[in-house]
C-alpha positions in Angstrom: 57.9 -185.9 -21.1 57.9 -182.0 -21.6 58.6 -178.8 -19.8 56.3 -176.0 -20.6 57.2 -172.3 -19.6 54.0 -170.5 -19.2 53.6 -166.6 -18.9 50.8 -165.5 -16.7 49.2 -161.7 -16.6 51.3 -159.1 -15.1 48.0 -157.4 -14.1 44.8 -157.9 -16.1 43.6 -161.5 -15.9 42.3 -161.0 -19.5 45.8 -160.9 -20.9 46.1 -164.7 -20.4 46.3 -166.5 -23.7 44.1 -169.3 -24.8 46.9 -171.7 -25.2 48.4 -170.9 -21.9 45.1 -172.0 -20.6 45.1 -175.2 -22.6 48.6 -176.2 -21.6 48.0 -175.7 -17.9 44.8 -177.7 -18.1 46.6 -180.7 -19.9 49.8 -180.7 -17.5 50.4 -183.4 -15.0 51.8 -180.6 -12.5 52.1 -176.9 -12.5 55.4 -175.5 -10.4 54.2 -172.0 -9.0 56.5 -169.5 -7.4 53.6 -168.7 -5.1 50.8 -171.2 -5.2 48.3 -168.7 -3.4 48.9 -166.1 -6.1 48.7 -168.7 -8.9 45.6 -170.4 -7.4 43.6 -167.1 -8.1 44.7 -167.3 -11.9 43.8 -171.2 -12.0 40.4 -170.8 -10.3 39.5 -168.0 -12.7 40.3 -170.1 -15.6 39.0 -173.4 -14.2 42.3 -175.0 -14.2 42.3 -178.1 -11.6 45.7 -179.3 -12.2 47.8 -179.8 -9.1 50.1 -177.1 -7.9 53.5 -177.4 -6.2 55.8 -174.6 -5.0 58.9 -173.8 -6.9 60.6 -170.8 -5.9 63.9 -169.3 -5.3 64.2 -170.5 -1.9 63.7 -174.2 -2.8 64.6 -174.5 -6.5 68.2 -176.1 -5.7 66.3 -178.8 -3.3 63.4 -179.3 -5.9 65.2 -179.2 -9.0 66.2 -182.9 -9.3 62.8 -184.5 -8.1 61.1 -182.2 -10.9 63.7 -183.5 -13.5 62.9 -187.0 -12.4 59.1 -186.5 -12.9 60.0 -185.2 -16.3 62.0 -188.3 -17.3 59.4 -190.6 -16.1 57.1 -189.1 -18.9 55.2 -186.4 -16.9 54.2 -183.0 -18.5 55.2 -180.2 -16.2 54.2 -176.4 -16.5 56.2 -173.7 -14.8 54.5 -170.3 -13.9 55.5 -167.5 -11.5 53.5 -164.8 -10.0 53.3 -162.7 -13.0 55.0 -162.6 -16.5 57.2 -165.2 -18.0 59.4 -167.3 -15.8 63.1 -166.9 -15.9 62.9 -163.0 -16.4 64.0 -161.8 -13.1 62.1 -164.8 -11.6 62.8 -168.6 -11.0 63.2 -170.7 -14.1 66.7 -170.6 -15.5 68.0 -173.5 -13.6 65.0 -175.8 -14.4 65.3 -175.0 -18.1 69.0 -175.5 -18.0 68.8 -178.9 -16.1 66.1 -180.1 -18.6 68.0 -179.4 -21.5 70.8 -181.2 -20.0 68.8 -184.2 -19.6 67.4 -184.3 -23.0 63.9 -183.2 -22.0 62.0 -181.1 -24.5 61.2 -177.4 -23.3 59.0 -175.2 -24.9 58.2 -171.5 -23.8 54.9 -170.1 -24.5 54.8 -166.4 -26.0 53.0 -164.0 -23.6 53.3 -161.4 -20.8 56.5 -159.9 -19.8 56.3 -156.4 -18.0 59.4 -154.9 -19.7 58.1 -155.2 -23.4 55.1 -152.7 -23.0 57.1 -150.5 -20.7 59.9 -150.2 -23.3 57.4 -149.6 -26.2 55.4 -147.0 -24.0 58.5 -145.1 -23.1 58.9 -143.6 -26.6 62.5 -144.4 -26.3 64.4 -146.3 -29.2 63.5 -150.1 -29.0 65.7 -151.3 -31.5 68.7 -151.8 -29.4 68.2 -152.2 -25.6 69.7 -154.0 -22.6 67.6 -155.7 -19.8 69.2 -155.2 -16.6 66.5 -156.6 -14.2 66.8 -155.5 -10.5 70.2 -153.6 -9.7 71.9 -154.8 -6.7 70.6 -153.4 -3.5 73.6 -152.8 -1.4 76.9 -154.3 -2.7 77.9 -153.3 -6.3 75.1 -151.1 -6.6 76.9 -147.8 -7.1 79.2 -149.6 -9.5 76.2 -151.0 -11.7 74.7 -147.3 -11.7 78.2 -145.7 -12.9 78.5 -148.3 -15.8 75.1 -147.0 -17.1 76.7 -143.5 -17.9 78.1 -144.8 -21.4 75.6 -147.1 -22.3 74.7 -146.9 -25.9 71.5 -148.8 -25.8 68.0 -148.0 -24.1 68.3 -149.5 -20.5 65.4 -151.4 -18.8 65.4 -151.6 -15.0 62.9 -153.3 -12.5 62.7 -151.7 -9.1 60.6 -152.0 -6.1 58.2 -149.2 -5.4 60.1 -148.5 -2.0 63.5 -147.9 -3.7 62.0 -146.0 -6.8 62.7 -142.6 -5.8 66.3 -143.5 -4.5 66.9 -145.1 -7.8 65.9 -141.7 -9.5 68.2 -140.0 -7.3 71.1 -142.0 -8.0 70.6 -142.0 -11.8 70.2 -138.1 -11.8 73.6 -137.8 -9.7 75.4 -140.1 -12.4 73.6 -139.4 -15.7 72.7 -135.8 -15.1 69.3 -134.4 -14.4 68.1 -134.0 -18.1 68.8 -137.7 -19.0 65.3 -139.0 -20.3 63.6 -141.8 -18.3 60.1 -143.3 -18.4 58.6 -145.0 -15.4 55.8 -147.5 -15.7 53.9 -149.0 -12.8 50.8 -151.3 -12.5 51.0 -152.4 -16.0 47.5 -153.3 -17.4 46.1 -152.7 -14.0 43.3 -150.4 -13.0 45.8 -147.7 -11.9 48.4 -148.1 -14.6 50.6 -145.1 -15.0 53.5 -144.1 -17.3 55.5 -140.9 -16.6 58.1 -139.7 -19.0 60.5 -136.8 -18.8 63.9 -136.0 -17.6 65.3 -137.8 -14.6 64.5 -134.8 -12.5 60.9 -134.3 -13.7 60.2 -137.9 -13.2 61.8 -137.9 -9.7 59.9 -134.8 -8.7 56.5 -136.6 -9.6 57.2 -139.8 -7.6 58.7 -138.1 -4.6 55.5 -136.3 -4.2 53.3 -139.3 -3.9 53.0 -142.8 -2.3 54.5 -145.1 -4.9 52.7 -148.5 -5.2 52.9 -151.5 -7.6 55.3 -153.1 -9.6 58.0 -150.6 -11.5 59.8 -150.8 -14.7 62.1 -147.8 -15.4 63.3 -147.3 -18.8 66.4 -144.9 -19.4 67.7 -143.5 -22.6 71.0 -144.3 -24.1 73.9 -141.8 -23.8 73.8 -141.2 -27.6 69.8 -141.3 -28.0 69.1 -138.5 -30.7 65.9 -137.3 -29.1 67.6 -136.9 -25.7 70.6 -135.1 -27.0 68.5 -132.6 -29.0 66.7 -131.7 -25.9 69.7 -131.4 -23.8 71.3 -129.1 -26.7 68.0 -127.0 -26.5 68.4 -126.6 -22.8 72.3 -125.5 -22.9 71.1 -122.6 -25.7 68.2 -121.3 -23.7 
């Protein structure tokens, strides 16, 4: 009995690892956030393992049945639509329940959208905080205000439909010169990373139709490079 947590590509199918394919082929069952999306990946790599839905809307009902199958000796792999399960995706509850029941859990290294976005940003990578998706409504303004004094590089996931609004909110709270980097469509044909002040990046995306999955990286309050830029602006 074993539960594998298997990352899948965030964009380019060539980013799948050899070991991920091997594990998925050898599993008794693959739990997939969206079986239609995952089936494209499985067909691409000739993986014929049965797929079963496992997503945020059914994980509580499905959880115990999956654990029972694991305890019966099956090998089960969990995948999400893209990236590593558990990172702003279903997975945490299943991992916790498997560990509670003495089931071996192994997470394969692989694709996660925030890592390339963080490194591409040019902002400090030695200390950072991953915030995932901020609240859509209740608690959103409180969450954004709390970013003002953060001393680590901040990573936020956002919908393309709310990106411009998020940048406006960041500008209002952090100031127009705070440094940000926005990456979208990571590893895909139309991948784009835009870096600059909050105002500059806002103006760029406000003038276009934003598409794709979005990662926003925000500089810390005491980022030396950002502080130097702000000092130069004040002196000019």
